[in-house]
C-alpha positions in Angstrom: 106.6 79.9 86.0 107.5 76.2 86.4 105.2 73.5 85.3 104.1 72.5 88.8 102.8 76.0 89.8 99.2 76.9 89.6 98.7 79.8 87.2 95.8 82.2 87.6 94.6 84.9 85.3 95.2 88.6 85.9 91.6 89.0 86.8 91.8 86.2 89.4 95.0 87.7 90.8 93.3 91.2 91.1 90.3 89.6 92.8 92.6 87.7 95.2 94.4 90.9 96.2 91.1 92.7 96.6 89.7 90.0 98.9 92.8 89.3 101.0 94.3 92.8 101.2 91.4 95.1 100.7 92.9 96.8 97.7 90.9 98.6 95.1 90.9 97.1 91.6 93.1 99.9 90.4 95.6 99.5 93.2 95.7 95.7 92.7 96.5 96.2 89.0 99.3 98.6 89.9 100.8 96.2 92.4 100.7 93.4 89.8 102.1 95.6 87.0 105.0 96.6 89.3 106.0 92.9 89.7 105.3 92.6 93.5 103.7 89.2 92.9 106.4 88.1 90.4 106.6 88.4 86.7 103.6 87.0 84.8 103.7 84.6 82.0 102.6 86.6 78.9 100.3 84.8 76.5 98.7 86.4 73.4 95.4 87.2 75.2 96.3 86.9 78.9 98.7 87.4 81.7 99.1 84.5 84.0 100.4 84.8 87.6 101.7 82.2 90.0 98.8 81.7 92.5 101.1 81.1 95.4 103.1 84.2 94.8 99.9 86.3 94.6 98.5 84.7 97.7 101.8 85.3 99.6 101.7 88.9 98.7 98.1 89.3 99.4 98.5 87.8 102.9 101.6 89.7 103.8 101.5 90.7 107.5 100.7 94.3 108.4 103.4 96.1 110.3 102.2 96.6 113.9 102.3 100.0 115.7 104.6 98.4 118.2 107.0 97.2 115.5 107.0 100.7 114.0 107.6 102.3 117.3 110.5 99.9 118.0 112.1 100.1 114.6 111.5 103.8 113.9 111.1 105.7 117.2 111.7 109.1 115.7 109.3 108.6 112.8 109.3 107.2 109.3 109.2 108.8 105.8 106.8 106.9 103.6 107.3 107.4 99.9 104.4 106.5 97.8 105.8 107.1 94.3 107.8 105.1 91.9 111.0 106.3 90.4 113.6 108.8 91.7 113.7 109.1 95.5 116.6 111.5 95.8 114.9 114.5 94.3 111.7 116.2 93.4 110.1 116.2 96.9 107.8 119.1 97.6 107.8 119.9 101.3 107.9 123.1 103.2 111.2 124.5 104.7 109.6 123.6 108.1 109.3 120.0 107.1 112.8 119.9 105.7 114.1 121.4 108.9 112.1 119.0 111.1 113.6 116.0 109.1 117.1 117.4 109.4 116.9 117.8 113.2 115.9 114.1 113.5 118.7 113.1 111.1 121.2 115.0 113.3 119.8 113.3 116.4 120.3 109.7 115.1 122.5 110.1 112.0 119.7 109.1 109.6 116.0 109.1 109.2 114.3 105.9 107.9 112.5 105.9 104.5 110.4 103.2 103.0 108.7 103.1 99.6 105.3 101.5 99.3 102.9 100.6 96.6 99.3 99.7 97.5 100.5 99.6 101.1 103.2 96.9 100.4 106.7 97.9 101.5 108.9 97.8 98.5 112.3 99.1 99.7 114.0 101.0 102.4 116.7 103.7 102.7 118.3 105.9 105.3 118.0 109.6 104.7 121.3 111.2 105.6 120.5 114.8 104.7 117.6 116.9 103.5 118.1 119.9 101.2 115.6 122.8 101.0 115.5 122.2 97.3 113.6 118.9 97.9 116.5 116.6 97.5 117.5 113.8 99.8 120.9 112.2 100.4 120.2 108.4 100.7 122.0 105.2 101.6 121.0 101.6 102.0 118.8 101.0 105.1 120.0 100.0 108.5 118.8 97.2 110.7 115.5 98.9 111.3 114.3 97.8 107.8 114.3 94.1 108.7 111.1 94.5 110.7 109.3 96.2 107.8 110.5 94.3 104.8 108.0 92.0 103.2 105.1 93.5 105.1 102.2 95.9 104.6 102.1 99.4 105.8 98.6 100.6 104.8 98.5 104.4 104.9 95.4 105.1 102.8 95.2 107.6 99.9 97.0 110.8 99.8 100.0 112.7 98.5 103.2 111.0 97.3 104.8 111.1 100.8 103.8 110.9 104.4 105.9 111.2 107.6 104.8 109.2 110.6 105.6 111.4 113.6 105.1 114.7 111.7 101.6 114.6 110.3 100.0 112.5 113.0 101.0 111.4 116.5 103.0 108.2 116.8 100.9 105.2 117.3 98.2 106.1 114.8 98.4 105.0 111.2 95.9 106.8 108.9 92.9 104.7 108.1 
């Protein structure tokens, strides 16, 4: 942090994320630990965060249903796990086949990673293997309308497919 920035404690940053984003304390701590609000200044007895960065994250706009429908008309794979994205997915052969059909229709299927409902990254799925592996590349233009936004999907397993689990136009609450 630069000298002119207002530093707040981790406790204050967690509280701000809870109040502005509706996150649980645990989710807010995970979001901060992942660096979504920038790297903290580490002191012997405290972590200090830039208040403006935390507030900017906490007030990130939510992706609207209309924006999702426009950017990802065939659906969206939402990954809610850190780490490797290309392997280790546990879905049924039916789900793998459903994804592959959509990939063949458009040439890719959009994937975003989220943490605490904050969009972290995007990828295009180019191929799905029945072993639970995905062939990925950098995202296409669709990602611009989701980057830097919130996509709250509620609790659940480490992946969710909009368009498969629930009808389009309805995010889980």
